[in-house]
N, C-alpha and C positions, 0 to 999 in steps of 0.2 A: 513562846508560851511562858507566862509567868508562873512561878511555883503555886501561887494562890489559885490560879485558874485550873491547874492540874489537880489540885486537891479538891476543888469544887466539883470537877468532873468525876473524880473518883467517888466522892460522896453520893453524887447523883446516880452513878452507874450501879452502886450496890443496892439501890432501891428498885431497880428495874428487873423484871423477870427475864428479859432478853439477855441480861449479863450472865455469862456462863461461869464467871469466876467467883461467885458468892461462896463464902466460907474459906477463902484463901487470901492471904496478905498480898497486896499488889500496890504498884505505883504507876501513875501516868508518866511515861517517859518521853513521848513524842507526839506532836500534833501536826498533821500535814493538811493545810486548807486547800480545797479545790476552788475553782473559779466561782465568782458570785452568781447566784441565781436571781438575786434581786439587788439592785444598786440604789434602792431608796428604802426608807424605813417601812416595815422592818427589814433590815439588811439580812439576807439569807445566803448561806453557803453550806456545803457539806464539809465536815472536817473528819479526817481519818485519824482516830485516836489509838495509839499503841499503849497497852498496859503490860507491865512486866511483873511477874510473880516472884515470890521469894526463892523458888526453885530454879530461877533463871529462864523459864519458859515465858513466852509472850503471846498476846493476841492483839489483833487490830479490829476496831469497831467503827462502823459508820455512824457518825453523829451529826445529823442535820441541825444546825444552830441558827437561831434568829436573834439579832441584836436590836434592842430598843434603847432610846435615849433615857427613858425612865421606866421603872418597874410598873407593870400593869396588874392590878389585883385579879383581873379575870383569868390570868394564866399562872397564878401562884403555884399550882400543882406541877407546872413545867419549868419552874425557875431553877436555873443552875446557880446564878449569883451575879453580883456586880463584877465587871471585868474592866481592867485598864487595857483597852484594845490598841494594837499597834497602829491601826489606821483610823479608827472611829473615836478614840479617846475613851472616857469613862462611860460605859454602857452596861445594860443588863442583858445577860445571856439566857436564852430559853431553848428548851428542846423544841425545835421548829415544827415538828409534826402536829403539835397541838394548836398552832396558830393558823387560822384559815388562810390568811394572805401568803404565809410561807408554804403551806401545802399546795396552794394553787400554782405556785411557781414551778413545781414539778410538772404539772399538766401542760403548762405553757411551753416547757422544754420539748415535749413531744410534738405539739402543734407547729413549733418553729423548726423541728428537726435539728435541734441544737447540736453543734459539733465543734468543740474547741480542744485545747491542749489537754484538758483534764476530764471532760465529760462528753459522752456521745449518747444521744437519744435515738434508739432504733425503733422503727415501726414495721410490723410484719405485713407484707403484701398489701400495703395501703389500707390497713385495718381502719374501720370506722371508729374514730375517737369521740369521746364525749365533748360537748361544747366547752370551749375554754372559758365560758361564763359560769360553768358549774363549779360550785365551791367544794373543796375537799374536806372531809371530816374523818378524823382518826378513829379507827375502830377501838372500842373499849376493851375487848378481849385480848389482852396483851399476851403474846407467846414469845418464841425465840426471835421473831421478827416483828415489824410494825407495819400495819396496813392502813391505807387511807382510801376511803370510798369517795367516788365522784358521782354524786347523785345515785341513780339506779343503773348506771351504764358500765362503769369500770371500777376496778379496785387495784391500787398500787401497793405492792408488797416491797418494803424496804428491808434489805438484808442488813442486819445489825453487825453480826460477827462476820468479818470478811476474810476470804482466802484468795490470794492471787490465782488467776486461771478461770476457766469456764465454770459457770454455776450449773449443776445438774438439773435444778428446777427449771431454769430457762431452756437448757438444751433439750430436755425431754418434752417440755410443753411445746416448744417450737416444732419438734419432730411430730408429735401427736396431733398438733393443730394442722400442720400441712397434710397429714395423713387423714384428716377428717374424723378422728376418734370422737365418739359420742359420749365418752365417760370422763371428760375433762372440761374445764372452763377454757375457752380459746385464748391463746396468747395474743395480745395486741402489740406489745412492744417491750423494750427493756432499756436499761441505762447501764452503760459500761464506764469505768473510770480509770484514771492513771494517777498514781501517787508515788511518793518516795517513802521507803521504810527508814527506821532509825539510822541505818548505816549509809543512807543516801542512795540505795539501789532502787531502780524503778520497778514498780509493781503495777500490774494490770489485772482488773477483775470486774465482776458484775456487781452493780450497786442496787438494782431494783428491777421489778418486772410488773408490767401492766397487763391485766387480763379482764375478760368479761366478768362482770359482777353478777353472780347468781342470787339476786336480791330476795327472791321468794323461797330460796332453799332453806332447809333446816339441817343443821349438822347432825351426823349420826350419833354423836355422843349425847346430845340433848334428847334425841328420840329414844335412845337406849335407857337413859336415866328415867324418862317418863314411864317407860314400860316396866322397869323394876319398881318404881314407886306405886304404879297401879297394882302390881302384884302384892306388894307388902301392905297396902291399904286393905286388901281383901283378906290376907293371911291364910284363910282356909281353902283357897282355890289353887289349882295347879296353873302353871303358866299358860297352857293352851286353853284355859277356861276364862281367862281375863281378857277384857276388850282390848287392852294395849299389848297383846301378844306381839312380840318382835320377830318371831321365827321366819315369817314370810319375807320380811325385809332383810333378815340376815341371809336367807337363801339368795335373794336377788343381788345383794351386795357381793356375795361370793361369785356369782355369775359375772358381775361387772368387773371385779378384780381379775378374774381369769381372762376376760376379754382384753383388758389393758395389758396384761402380761403377754398375751398372744401378739398384740400389736408391737410391743417393745421387742419381742423376739424377731418379728419380721423386719423391723426397722434397723435394729442394732446387731442382730445375729446372736448366735448361741455358741457356747463352748462346753467342754466336758472336763470336770476335775480329774486330774491324775491322782493316783494313790498318795503321792507325796503332797499334793495340794489338799487332799482330804485330811492328812495328818496335820498339815499346817493350820487348817481350819479348826481342828480340835484343839490344837495347842494354843491358838489365839483365844479360844473360849476359856481355857484353863488359866491363861495369863490374866484375862479380865477378871476372873473370879479371884485370883490371888491378890490383885490390886484392890478389889472391892472389899475383901476381908480385912485389909488394913484400915479401911474407912469405916466399915460396919462389922465389928467383931461377931455380931449375932450370926453371921453367915458361917462361922466356923462349924457349927453343929450340923450343917447340911453339906459341907464341902465334899465329903466322900461320895455322897449320893449324886451330887451334881457332876462331879468328875466322872462318875460311872456313865452318866448320860453322854458326856462329851466324848468319852473313849469309844462309844459305839459308832462315832463318825469315822473313826480310823478304819480304813479298809472295808468300806461298805461293799456288800455283795454285788450291787448293781451300780451302773454309772450314774454320776450326779451331774445333770445339765445345769449350767449357770448362764446368766444373761443380765442385762440391765433391769433393775427392779425399782420399786418405790423407795425402799430403804428405811422408812420410818412409818409404816402403815398402822393406823389405829382408827378408832371411831371418830376421833376429832379431826382426822384428815379426810373425812368423807362428807358429802352433802347430798341430801335427798331432795330432788326436784320433781316437778310434774312429769319430766321426761326420764326419770330414773335416777340412779345413783351416779355421782361424780366423785372422782378421786382428786385431791388437791395436794399441794406441797410436796413436790418430788425432790426436795432438797437433800433428803437423807437424814440420818441421825445426827443431830447438831454436834454431839461430842466427838464425832469422828473427823479425821482429816479429809481434805478434798479428794486425794487419791483413793481413800477408802470408800468415800461416798459415791465415787464414779466407777468403782470396780464392779465387775460382774459378780453375781451371787445367785444362790438358789432362790427361786420364787417362794420357797417354803419359809424364808425369813419373813416375808411380808405376811404370809398366812399365819405364822406364829405371832406376829405383832397384833393381828386382829383378834386371835384367840385370847391373848392376854388382855385385850381391851374389853372384852365381854366380862372377864373377871374383875377388871377395874370398875366398870359401871356398877356391877353388883356390890362390890366392896365399898365404894364411895356412898352408895345409897344406904347400905346397911348401917353405916356410921350414924346416919340421921335417925334410924328407927330403933337401934339397939341390937343386942346380940342374943336374943332369946333363941332357944333351940328350934322353935317352929320357924322363925324368920330365917335363920341360917339354912335350914333345910329347904325352904322355898327359893332362896336366892341361888343355892347350889343347883336346884332343878332348872332355874332360869338359865344359868350359865351353861349347863350341859345341853339344854335344848337348843340354844342359839349357836353354840359351838358346832353342834351336829348339823344344824341348818346351813351355816356358812360353809362348812366343808362339803356338804351335799351340793350346794350351788357351785362351789369352786371346782370340784373334781367331776361333777356330773356322773357319767357312766364309767369313768376311768377307775380301774382297780388300784387301790392304794396298797403297795407292798410293804414288807417289813422294813426295808431300807428307808423308804420315805417316812414311815412312822418314826423310826429312830432319829432321822435327821430333823424332823419336825419337833420332836421332844427336846432335842439338844438346842435348837434355835429358841424354843419357848423358854427353856431354862436360862439361856444366855440373856434373853430379853428381861426376864424377871430379876436377874442379878443387876442389870443396868438400872432397872426401876428402883431397886432397893437403895442404890447409891444416890440416885436423883432425889428420892424422897428424903433421905437422910440430910441432904444438903439444902433442900428447898421447902419441904413440908414434912417435918419430923413426925407429925401426928398421923401421917398416912403410911408410914413405913410398914405397918402391920399388913397392909393390903398385898404388896408384892412378897413380903416374908411368908405369908400364908401360901402363896403360890409356890415359892421356893421349897417350902416344906413338902408340899404335895409332889412336886416334880422330882425332888430328891429321892422320893420313895418309889417312884414308878420303875417298872422293870421293862 
């Protein structure tokens, strides 16, 4: 790696939403190339890029790179820069996902069942793959990972931030696919890789997953936003009087979530938190709040109320069952299809370590994430319409109606006890604190949305 290339990668990374280190000083310290996916122009390979932050911590990112002999104006948005390459000479480096020939190389790997020293392409139960003549197109909605669609058949999700070990998104999707769960997109295959870390130690992990593309689906976030917009356009009507009322969908989404949780319990089993583990859970929430206050001092005003919510988790009167869960559930992780709701992206909260994302937890963490998402949909839409007293009243009605509908669908006839309510409130407060930090680092103009929730949650008894 030349210093110039490392600096070019660092500059490119800071402009990408999938880069979790924005707002922190860092340096690219190591690049480990995997084997070539294409040995003719554009030359394509995956490079594992290690970045080190000023505090001494580091992260590894998967960066598929394509090299061209000359710069191509069609892909200026994906240009990393000119590189003096050790094998190819002076070439131009690009983020390969945006180049169709490069994206196609991944699909060919599945068809050939490629397996070498650095990359293995796995196919689930001889799943039907899209034709290798279908071109891949990168999805424009960039998140913490990058997705490439192959026609209307399959979608490949490339994990950008890598952690050695099994990926929970693949593990859970494979298990639910084999179990025939109807509320997910079936897994078709995945890619695993082997690379060296900066110290020369071997690391193994998952690079990508291929699954059925629900091409006619609409994501829950878009549907919820449309519902809130319909309401605010009317202004004088209640949520249940507007054509875009979302409550029925929220109820069915609650049922789908409960069904997936039930299957995960059957497949992976359940445990029960001890009183010591309950204390540890509360303490972890307090620690996250303490770190968040250093980043966003506005949280100081609500710290006492939030800690009161967390303290209720200590020594709950009833047992707390835990199991494998989604881990980062919100409306953007759901798709509405003609056959009902599907849950996607079981990778867990991106900021957490792999052991944390694969650990058992209460299903109420997922429930809390969805409740927060209703508040987000309302808050994001309200920013477009203004903050008049009438509009605020209407969106609060919308949030309350859809929260109730989701909980009704999720719990059904089950009686929700005080211990469950306390735990749910604590999880929701924990999620809101995470959101405040995320927005402060990525979208400062949106910080008010989770801060409003923090204020409400800190006052709850």
